[in-house]
N, C-alpha and C positions, 0 to 999 in steps of 0.2 A: 324418795330424798327429800329432805327439807330445803326449803326456799331460801337460797344464800344471797339473794339479790341485795338485800338492805345490811347485809353484815359488811362491815369493813375491818382489815387487819388494826389491831392494836398491840402494844407492847405488854408486858405483864401487867402494867400498872394501869392498862385501860386507855394509853394515848394513843391515838391514832397513828399509823406509820406511814412514812411517804412513799415508800415502795417496798415490794415483796421481791424484786428482781436485781435492784442496783444497789451498791454500796455507794457511800457519801466519798467522793474524791476531789482531788485538787485539777479541774477539768476532766475532760472525759478519758483522758490519757494517763492521769497523773496518780500520785500515793495515794492509799485511803486513809482517811483519817482517823485518829484515836478516839475523837469524840463521836464518831458514829455508834452511838450508845445501843442501837436497836439491833446492828450487827453484832456488837460484842455480847449482847444479852442472848442472840440466837446461839451463837458460837459457844459461848460459855454454858449455857444451859444444855444445848447438845452434847457437850462433852461430858456432862454429869447424868445424862439419862440414864445410863447402865453403871452397875456397879461391878468390879471382878475384872471381867473381861473387857477387850477393847470394843469400841463401839463399832464402826469398822473395821475390817482388816482381823476378826476375832480367830477365825482358825488358821493357823499356820504352823510353820516349821523353819527351822536356819542350821547353819552350820558355820564354822569358823575356816579361816584360810589366811592368804595373803594375796596382796596385789603388788606386782613390780612392772615399774615404767621402763618399757624396752625401746622408746623412741625418744626424741629430744621436742618438748613443746613449750621449753623455756621462753620463746619468743613471745607466747601467748599467756602465760601465767608465772608469777614467782611463787606459787602454792609449792612448800617443800615435799609435799606429797606426791607431786606429778614433776619432780625433776628426775633427768635421766639416771636412771639404775637404782633409785630408792625403791626400797620393799616395805611396805606397810601390813601391821597385821589387820584383819578384816572381820567382819560378822556379817553374814547376810541373813536376813528374814524374808520368806515368802509365806504368801497368803492369798485367802481369797475375800473379796470386798465384804458381800452382803451376810454370807452365814455366819452362825454361832458357832461357838468352839466346837461343838459335837457334829456341824454339818459335814456333808461328804466333801472330799477334796475335788471331785468331778463334775461338779456344778457348773452351768455354763454362767461364766463370771470373770473381771476381769482378775487378775494375779498380781498381789502386791511385790516388787522388787525393791527391798530397801537395804543401802550398804552403809555400814559403820566404818570408817577408816579411823584408826586409831595413830593419829600422825603423831609426830613431832612438836606441832604447834598446836594441839588440841583435838579433840574429835572432829571429824568432818563427816558429816549424814547427806548421803543422796537417796530420797525419799522418792521411789518411782513405782512405776507399773510394768506390766509386759505388753503395753500400747503405748504408742508414742502421742495419744491425745487422751482427750477426757471428754465427759459428758457436758460439761458447762463450762462456763467463762466467769461468771462473776460468782462468788463466795454467798452471797444472800441466797442463793438457790441449794448450796450445798448440803444443808441440812434437810431440806425438802427431799431433794434426789434421794438421800440415802434411806430417808423413812418410805419414800416409794418402792424401794428395793427389800424393805425389811418385812414386818408382820402386822397385817391390818389389826384394828383396835377390836373389832366386836369377835372374831374368831380365832385371832392368833395365828394366821395362815398368810404364807407369802401368796401374793395375788398378782398375776400377769396383767388383770384390767387395770390396776393400780400403777404398775410399770409403764404400760403403755399409754396411760392416761397423760403422766408425766413426761414421757419422750415425744407423745406426738404434740404436745404443747410447747416443747422444747426444741425447736427445729436446729438449735447448735448442738444437738446430740447426736445427727444423722452420721457423721465420720466415725465416732466412738460406737456406737450401736451397729454400723456395718462392720466393724472390727469384731464385735463380741458376737455377732450373730454368724460370722464367717468361720474358716476352720480354727483360727488361732484363739477363738473363744473357750475352747476346752484344749490346754495343752497336754502332751500326752505325759508330760512331767516337767518338774521344775527344772530339770536338767536341760530341757528340750525347748525352753523357750529364751527369748530376748528380755532385756532389761530396759527400760528407758527412763530418763529424768523426767518427759514429758514436758515440765516447764522448760523455760527458757532461763539461763543463770547468767551470771557475768564472771569473767577472767580479766585479772589484771596483772600485767608484766612487772618487771622491776623498775620498768622506766615510766610506770604509771599510766602506760595506754592501756583502754577499756576494748574488751570483746564481749559480744553476746553468744551463748554457746547452749549446747543440747548434748545429753551424755547418752551414747549408744553403746550398751552392754551386748555385744553379738554372742551367742552361744557358739562354742566349738563342737557341740554334739550334734547340731543341726537341728532346724525347726520341725518338730514332730506334733501330731494333734491326735486327739480321739473324735472318733464321730460321736454323734448324739447317741446313738444305739449302744455304743462301747463303754460309754461314759455312764448311761443310764445303769449298765449291768454292774460296772465297777461300783456305783453307788450303795448298790444294796450287797453287794460282795465284801467289799473292802473300802469303807468310807474314809480310812486313813492311807489311802493308795500311794499319794504323792508323799505324805511324810515317811512312809515306809520306803518308796523308791530311792529318796536323797539320803536315807541313814543307810539303807544296804549297800548302796553304791560306794559310799566313802570307806564302810566296813571293809569293803572288798578290795579297797584301793583303787578303784574306777574314780578318780577324783574330778568331779567336774569343772570344767574352765569356762569363761568369758573372755573375748577381747574386747577392751575399751576403744571405742571411738569416740569423736567428737565432730560435731557440726560447730563452726566457728563463724561468725558474721563480726565484720566491722563494724566498731561502735555506729558510726554514721550511717551505715546500710539502713538501719532499724527507722529511721528519718522517713524515708523514701521507699521503702520496700513496698512491692504490690499489693499485700495483705499486711494485717497487723501480725509481727512476728512475734507477740507476746500472748496472742490469743490460744488458749490452751487447747482448742478444738481444731487447732491447724498443725499441719506437720510442714517444715521447710524441704522443699524439693532439693532432691541430691543434686541435680544438675546445677542447683544455684550455689548450694554450699555442700560439698562433697565430704563424706567420711575422712577423719584425719585419725591415724593409728596413735594409740597412746602407749598401752599396756596389755597385761593379761593379770587377771584374777582367777584364783584357783582356792577352791575349797577343798581341805584335806583333814579336817578334826570335827567330830561330831560333839556334840553336847553331852555333858556326863549327868546334867540335872536340867530337865527342860524347863522347870518353872524359874530357877534362877537366872538361867542363861539365855532363854528365848521367851518366855512368858513376860518376863520383866524387864526385856529388852526395850528401850526408848530411843526411837528415831526420831529427828526432828530438823526441819529443813532453815532451822535459825543456827544450827551449827555450821557457821562459814569461817573457815581458817583464812589468815591473810593470802591476797591473791586471788580470792573467789568471792562472790557476791550474789546478792538476788536482782530481779529486773522489775519492771512495772508490771508484770502478769498479776491481774488481781487475784486470781486464786492463791497464788504462791505467797502474795502478800498476807493474805489471811491465815494462810497455813503456818507462817512464821509465828503468830500469835497462837493458832489453835493447837496445834501438836504440842508443844511445849506444856500448855494449860492443860490438854487431855491427859499427860503424864503426871502432873501434879494431882489431877484429880483421881487418878487410877491409883498411883502409886505411892504417893505423899509428895511433899515439897523437896526431899532429899534425895529424889531418885538418881540424882547422879553419883550418889554414892555407893549404889549396888555396884558390885564388881564388874558387871558386863556393860556398865554404863561409864565406868569410871574412866578419866583419860590416863595415857601412859605418859603424860607429860606432867611437870609440877602444876600445882593448883594453888594460886594465892587471891581469893576472893573474899569479900566482905560479907556473904552469907553468913547467918548463923542461926542456931537453934531450930525449932519446928519438929514436929513428929518424925520419928525414927531417924534423927540424926545420930551418927555413929564416929564421925571425925570430930575431934576437940578443937574447938577455935581457942586464940589465945589474943589477948590485948596487944593494939587496940582494934576495937571492932567499928571503927567509924572511919571515915575519910572527909575531909583532910585532917591530918594528925600530924604532932613533931614526935611520935613515939616510936618510928623506926617501922610502921606499917607499911605495905606494898603501896606504890605509886603509878597512876597510869602512866604509861610513855608512849605517846602518841606515834612515835617512829616503829613501834612494833608492828603497829594495825593500822595504819591511818585510814581516815573515813574517804577512799579514793573510790570504793565501789559503789558510785552514786550516779545518777542522770539528773538533768534540770527536769522542772516540772513547773506550769503556771496555769493559771485558770480560775474561775470561781468554783465553788463548792457546788457540785452537782450530783444527781442520781440519774445518770445516763450510762448507756453502753458505749463500748469503744467508739472512736470516730472511724466509720467506713472508709475503708480503701477502694482502688478501683477492681481488685481481684476478691474482695471481701464478700463471702456469701457462705450459707450453711451448707450447701448439697454440694459442690462442684469437687471437693477433694473426697467425699464420700463415693461419687460417681465414678472417679479416676481410680479410687481402690477397687470397684466392682469390674470396671471394663478394662484397667489396664495391669493390675496385680492379679485378679483371679482368672483362673481358665474357665473353660465350660464346665467342667465336674463341680469345680469349686462354686460356681454360680448357682449350680442344680443344687449342691448342698447347702447354699445359703438360703434359697427360695423353701428348701425342705425344714430349714431349721427355724425359720421366722414363721412360716405357716403352721408348725407344728405348736410353737411358742404361742400364736394367735388363738388357735383352737383351744386352748387350755384356760379357758374362762374369760375372754375378753369379749365385753359386751358392748353395743351401740350405745352412744355414737363413738366410743373410743375406737370401735373397730373399723370405723369408716376413716377416721383421722389416720389411724395406722397406715390404711392403704395407699392415702393421699402422700403420706411421707414417704413411703417406699417408692411411689412413683415420681415423688419429687427428686428422690437418689437416682432412680434408674425406671423410665418407663416400663420397659419390658419385665424387670425384675417384679415391678409393683404391680404390674397387670398377672404375672404368674402367682404371685402369692396371694391376691385376691381370687382368682380362679381356684388356687387350692384349698384356699379356705371355706369358698362358698360350696364347693363340692362336697365338703363334709370330710 
């Protein structure tokens, strides 16, 4: 390998970069700053690396249905979509993260679980996964993480050595990697997996009271998974296994459903909670914040044109309706920019006029022109004006889904709290959630993955990584790999 000791990271203009890992924020826990031009360059360039298909989450499928609120959570949010008895049309898209459009559905990979609610107040999008956590906590590393899961530059092949090189140098990935290498790393079908917001969001009630929340869509079909051997066999026999399963189930009238539960944290609790509640690599223990039932989501209609209704569907976490909001989660703050920007790059600036993305409520915006615009604009096309154009009404959606932030401009990790570390929740997953059989499958999955091309010194770092998660599991993994 070439000697990289004298190389330092620069922008595309050759200017030295102050950090490969941390975004510029107001204090270590504050919002990301728009003038972090290197972060913007990284995210914007990344969104344009590929054309036609999505960058991550390229392979997927979906269906239409509705969400009905069966409980009363109005004390937590004023959002119309979550008021008692409300029924809302929805679209869900499921996907794998790393594979291309032609890749097998049964690769070991997180699954995307994205929901678009066509509410009376505008489109509300929940962009999530089938895991409650993620690999990283700062968006500066996201592009690098995805590239480590994609294909090498020299041979155009996916590479386990590249993956473990990134993971073993990013200890915050331990919790998600343990999920990935466990049974839920390959769901039996999309119908047999949960969906999670993963990120922390905000809810605001009619009185302006704020809450931090996490969304949990629990499958009513039960959690089921494929073993590595079953998945490998299906990858060769039917690479579209999950797409076919969902379509066939709905065609037969076996409409899959999920029950939505929320974890709800009082706003002030976040200031003193024992670990950072906005850290995407962590879960909130249910003993601290139990699940609160909200309603039922059911899929009952297949698309009639996969291209127009699924491939062109655009989900974006910036679609927040009144009564909902974002949190100081740095990954979420970056995604508020990057998802919409990815759609503009892939589908064109007028992607919200594509029928599957079009709101079911009136739209009165000042956007105009651009490629593929199909809806006519009428004068006036500027604001303010005295010609009868729409006027912003602060009372419709006041800026109350906010939080206080202060501090110098820094590139630092979140401020550590007393229970903040990278391995304890992964250890709990291994010891408190998995049984002996699941732990044995975990060892087999990881050791098999490491045997497939992972080289020294990455291999030794991977062993230490697993020993930090659980000494017994790490020792067994090393023994299995060393034994050949």
